[in-house]
C-alpha positions as CSV (number, residue, x, y, z in Angstrom):
1,X,24.6,11.5,23.0
2,X,21.7,12.9,25.5
3,X,19.3,13.2,23.2
4,X,20.2,10.3,20.9
5,X,19.9,8.2,24.2
6,X,16.6,9.4,25.2
7,X,15.6,8.5,21.3
8,X,17.2,5.1,21.6
9,X,14.3,4.7,25.2
10,X,12.2,6.0,23.0
11,X,12.1,2.6,20.6
12,X,12.7,0.0,22.8
13,X,9.4,1.0,24.9
14,X,7.2,1.6,21.6
15,X,9.0,-1.4,19.7
16,X,8.0,0.1,15.9
17,X,8.5,-1.3,12.9
18,X,12.1,-0.3,12.2
19,X,14.4,-2.7,10.3
20,X,14.7,-0.4,6.6
21,X,14.5,3.6,6.3
22,X,15.3,4.5,9.7
23,X,14.6,7.9,10.8
24,X,16.5,10.3,11.0
25,X,16.7,11.1,14.9
26,X,17.2,7.5,15.3
27,X,19.8,7.0,12.5
28,X,20.9,10.1,10.1
29,X,21.3,9.4,6.3
30,X,25.0,10.7,6.4
31,X,25.8,7.9,9.0
32,X,25.1,5.4,6.3
33,X,28.0,6.5,4.3
34,X,30.4,7.3,7.2
35,X,29.7,3.5,7.8
36,X,30.0,2.4,4.4
37,X,33.6,4.2,4.0
38,X,34.9,2.1,7.2
39,X,36.3,-1.0,5.7
40,X,36.9,-2.7,9.2
41,X,33.2,-2.3,10.5
42,X,31.4,-4.5,12.0
43,X,28.2,-4.9,13.6
44,X,28.0,-5.9,16.8
45,X,25.2,-7.4,19.1
46,X,24.6,-6.3,22.0
47,X,22.7,-8.4,25.1
48,X,25.1,-9.3,27.6
49,X,27.9,-10.4,28.9
50,X,28.4,-12.6,25.6
51,X,27.8,-10.4,23.2
52,X,30.4,-7.8,24.9
53,X,33.4,-10.7,24.6
54,X,32.5,-11.9,21.7
55,X,33.1,-8.6,20.2
56,X,36.3,-8.2,22.2
57,X,37.6,-11.7,20.6
58,X,36.3,-10.8,17.0
59,X,38.6,-7.4,17.3
60,X,41.8,-9.9,18.7
61,X,40.6,-12.3,15.6
62,X,39.6,-10.1,13.1
63,X,41.0,-6.7,13.2
64,X,37.9,-5.1,13.0
65,X,38.4,-0.8,13.8
66,X,34.8,0.0,14.2
67,X,32.9,-1.6,15.7
68,X,28.4,-0.5,15.4
69,X,26.5,-1.8,18.9
70,X,22.8,-2.9,18.3
71,X,20.4,-4.0,20.1
72,X,17.4,-5.6,18.8
73,X,13.8,-5.4,20.8
74,X,11.2,-8.6,20.6
75,X,8.3,-8.0,22.4
76,X,9.1,-9.9,25.3
77,X,12.1,-8.7,27.2
78,X,11.7,-6.7,30.1
79,X,14.2,-5.0,32.0
80,X,16.1,-1.7,32.3
81,X,17.2,0.4,29.2
82,X,20.1,1.3,31.2
83,X,21.7,-2.3,31.3
84,X,22.5,-1.9,26.9
85,X,23.9,1.5,27.4
86,X,26.2,0.2,30.4
87,X,27.3,-2.7,28.5
88,X,28.4,-0.8,25.2
89,X,30.3,1.1,28.0
90,X,31.8,-1.8,28.9
91,X,32.7,-2.8,25.6
92,X,34.3,0.7,25.0
93,X,36.6,0.6,28.4
94,X,37.6,-3.1,27.5
95,X,38.5,-1.9,23.6
96,X,40.2,2.1,24.1
97,X,41.8,1.8,20.7
98,X,38.8,1.0,18.8
99,X,36.2,2.8,17.5
100,X,32.4,1.9,19.5
101,X,30.1,4.0,17.7
102,X,26.7,5.6,19.3
103,X,24.1,2.1,19.6
104,X,21.5,1.5,17.2
105,X,18.4,0.2,18.5
106,X,15.6,-1.3,16.4
107,X,13.2,-4.4,15.4
108,X,9.8,-6.3,14.3
109,X,7.9,-7.6,16.5
110,X,5.4,-8.6,14.1
111,X,8.3,-11.0,12.3
112,X,8.7,-12.1,15.6
113,X,5.0,-12.7,16.0
114,X,5.2,-14.3,12.6
115,X,8.1,-16.7,13.6
116,X,6.7,-17.6,17.2
117,X,3.8,-16.8,18.7
118,X,0.2,-16.7,15.6
119,X,0.9,-19.8,14.9
120,X,1.8,-22.0,17.7
121,X,-1.3,-24.4,17.3
122,X,-0.2,-25.5,14.2
123,X,3.6,-25.7,14.4
124,X,3.0,-28.1,17.9
125,X,0.7,-30.3,15.6
126,X,3.4,-30.6,12.3
127,X,6.2,-30.6,14.6
128,X,5.5,-32.2,17.9
129,X,6.6,-29.2,19.8
130,X,7.4,-25.9,20.0
131,X,9.7,-23.0,21.8
132,X,10.1,-19.4,20.9
133,X,14.2,-19.4,21.8
134,X,14.9,-21.1,18.2
135,X,12.9,-18.9,16.0
136,X,13.3,-15.9,18.3
137,X,17.5,-16.3,17.7
138,X,16.8,-16.4,13.8
139,X,14.7,-13.2,14.4
140,X,17.9,-11.4,16.0
141,X,20.4,-12.0,14.0
142,X,18.7,-12.5,10.5
143,X,16.7,-8.4,11.3
144,X,20.1,-7.1,11.0
145,X,21.0,-8.5,7.6
146,X,19.1,-5.6,5.8
147,X,21.2,-3.0,8.1
148,X,24.2,-5.2,7.3
149,X,24.2,-4.9,3.6
150,X,22.8,-1.0,3.9
151,X,26.6,-0.5,4.9
152,X,28.1,-2.6,2.3
153,X,28.0,-6.0,3.6
154,X,29.0,-5.5,7.1
155,X,29.7,-8.4,9.5
156,X,27.8,-9.4,12.2
157,X,28.9,-10.5,15.6
158,X,27.0,-12.7,18.5
159,X,27.7,-14.0,22.1
160,X,26.4,-17.4,20.3
161,X,27.2,-20.5,22.0
162,X,27.6,-23.9,22.2
163,X,27.8,-24.7,25.4
164,X,27.8,-22.9,28.5
165,X,29.9,-24.9,31.3
166,X,27.8,-27.8,30.2
167,X,24.3,-26.3,30.0
168,X,22.8,-26.7,26.7
169,X,20.2,-23.7,25.2
170,X,18.3,-25.1,22.6
171,X,18.6,-22.1,20.7
172,X,21.6,-22.6,20.7
173,X,22.8,-26.1,20.1
174,X,25.0,-26.6,16.9
175,X,22.2,-27.6,14.3
176,X,20.9,-23.9,15.0
177,X,24.3,-21.8,15.2
178,X,24.9,-23.5,11.6
179,X,21.7,-22.6,10.4
180,X,21.2,-19.2,11.5
181,X,25.1,-18.6,9.5
182,X,23.9,-20.2,6.6
183,X,20.3,-17.5,6.4
184,X,23.1,-14.5,6.6
185,X,25.0,-16.2,4.6
186,X,22.5,-17.0,1.5
187,X,22.5,-12.8,1.6
188,X,26.5,-12.3,1.4
189,X,26.7,-11.4,5.5
190,X,29.2,-12.8,7.2
191,X,28.2,-13.9,11.0
192,X,30.3,-14.2,13.6
193,X,30.4,-16.4,16.6
194,X,33.9,-16.1,18.2
195,X,32.9,-17.9,21.3
196,X,31.2,-20.7,19.8
197,X,33.8,-23.3,20.8
198,X,34.2,-21.9,24.3
199,X,32.0,-23.3,27.1
200,X,33.7,-22.4,30.3
201,X,32.5,-19.1,31.8
202,X,36.3,-18.5,33.1
203,X,37.7,-18.1,29.7
204,X,34.5,-16.0,29.0
205,X,35.9,-14.0,32.1
206,X,39.2,-13.8,30.8
207,X,38.5,-12.2,27.2
208,X,36.4,-9.8,29.1
209,X,39.0,-8.6,31.6
210,X,36.3,-8.0,34.2
211,X,34.2,-9.8,36.2
212,X,30.9,-9.8,35.1
213,X,28.7,-12.9,35.9
214,X,26.8,-14.7,33.5
215,X,23.0,-13.1,33.2
216,X,23.3,-10.3,35.3
217,X,22.9,-6.6,34.1
218,X,21.3,-7.2,31.0
219,X,18.1,-7.5,29.6
220,X,15.5,-10.7,30.7
221,X,13.2,-12.5,28.6
222,X,9.7,-13.6,29.7
223,X,9.9,-17.6,28.0
224,X,13.3,-17.6,29.5
225,X,13.7,-21.4,30.1
226,X,10.2,-22.1,28.6
227,X,11.8,-25.4,26.7
228,X,12.9,-26.8,30.2
229,X,11.6,-29.5,31.7
230,X,11.1,-29.6,35.8
231,X,13.8,-31.9,36.5
232,X,15.8,-29.2,34.5
233,X,16.5,-31.6,30.9
234,X,15.4,-30.7,27.3
235,X,13.1,-32.7,25.8
236,X,13.5,-31.8,22.1
237,X,16.0,-32.9,19.6
238,X,18.2,-31.3,16.8
239,X,16.3,-33.5,14.7
240,X,13.4,-32.3,15.2
241,X,15.0,-28.7,15.3
242,X,16.0,-28.7,11.6
243,X,12.9,-30.0,10.6
244,X,11.0,-26.7,11.9
245,X,14.0,-24.7,10.8
246,X,14.3,-26.3,7.1
247,X,10.3,-26.6,6.3
248,X,9.4,-23.2,8.1
249,X,11.3,-20.9,10.0
250,X,14.2,-20.5,7.6
251,X,11.7,-20.4,4.4
252,X,9.5,-17.6,6.2
253,X,12.7,-15.6,7.3
254,X,14.5,-15.4,4.0
255,X,10.9,-14.3,2.5
256,X,10.8,-11.7,4.8
257,X,14.1,-10.8,4.5
258,X,14.0,-10.9,0.8
259,X,10.9,-8.0,1.6
260,X,12.7,-6.2,3.8
261,X,16.0,-5.4,1.0
262,X,13.3,-5.0,-1.9
263,X,12.9,-1.8,0.5
264,X,9.2,-3.1,1.3
265,X,7.6,-3.5,5.1
266,X,6.5,-7.9,4.5
267,X,2.9,-8.7,5.3
268,X,4.6,-11.1,7.7
269,X,1.9,-13.3,9.1
270,X,0.0,-13.9,5.4
271,X,4.0,-14.9,4.6
272,X,3.9,-17.2,7.8
273,X,0.7,-18.5,6.9
274,X,1.5,-19.1,3.4
275,X,4.9,-21.4,4.1
276,X,2.4,-23.6,6.4
277,X,-0.3,-23.9,4.1
């Protein structure tokens, strides 16, 4: 496990293109067949407190026996890599009767860039707003789809919540969460949001069974809160978000994921330019 952690840390540091055809040191090919043979396997998002709580709730609700923790890099995160490993340890300790498998780290910064970086000016002109957070979460969920398909359509568990003690995050509004799930469903994958309708932070602590303050002991994002005004309000409507998703982000994402599923590396920016054009 110590050697694996070094490999995982290397991929987190270098942020290579890694969505399909995982190299042996990162994800041995023999593991694919092992995971495919597990009838109650789920892929777990590892991000912070809510993602671990979501895994616990999903096991309670769905009876999963095996959990594959996954961390997807974006290119905008910062902080100690050790927080990811600590989250996995917390999950294992909380669910001693469940097999929590070694974590997997992967992603595609060029996919993220095509959604959220390269065409900011065009997106603002077309939609009257821009925030990378919506496309980022769409990326985080969809980039796991090829892996889920490779493992026999394993479901994906995420800690998304519509409200955090009354605080709204634009990337987790109801309209966005429904679209994320529809993208996964289009590929035959179930995307679970076990905490979607749980607003109270105290309820999250109850599910966890131990103390863990929101936003602590996890990697951060340099763009966090970018969509908020000085007074903390959000000047973006659900209607605007849906238009952006339906016209740009979703068509782009579907084509990119279809290319990955076909065993090829997409030309991410070319696809984005074509969708915009």
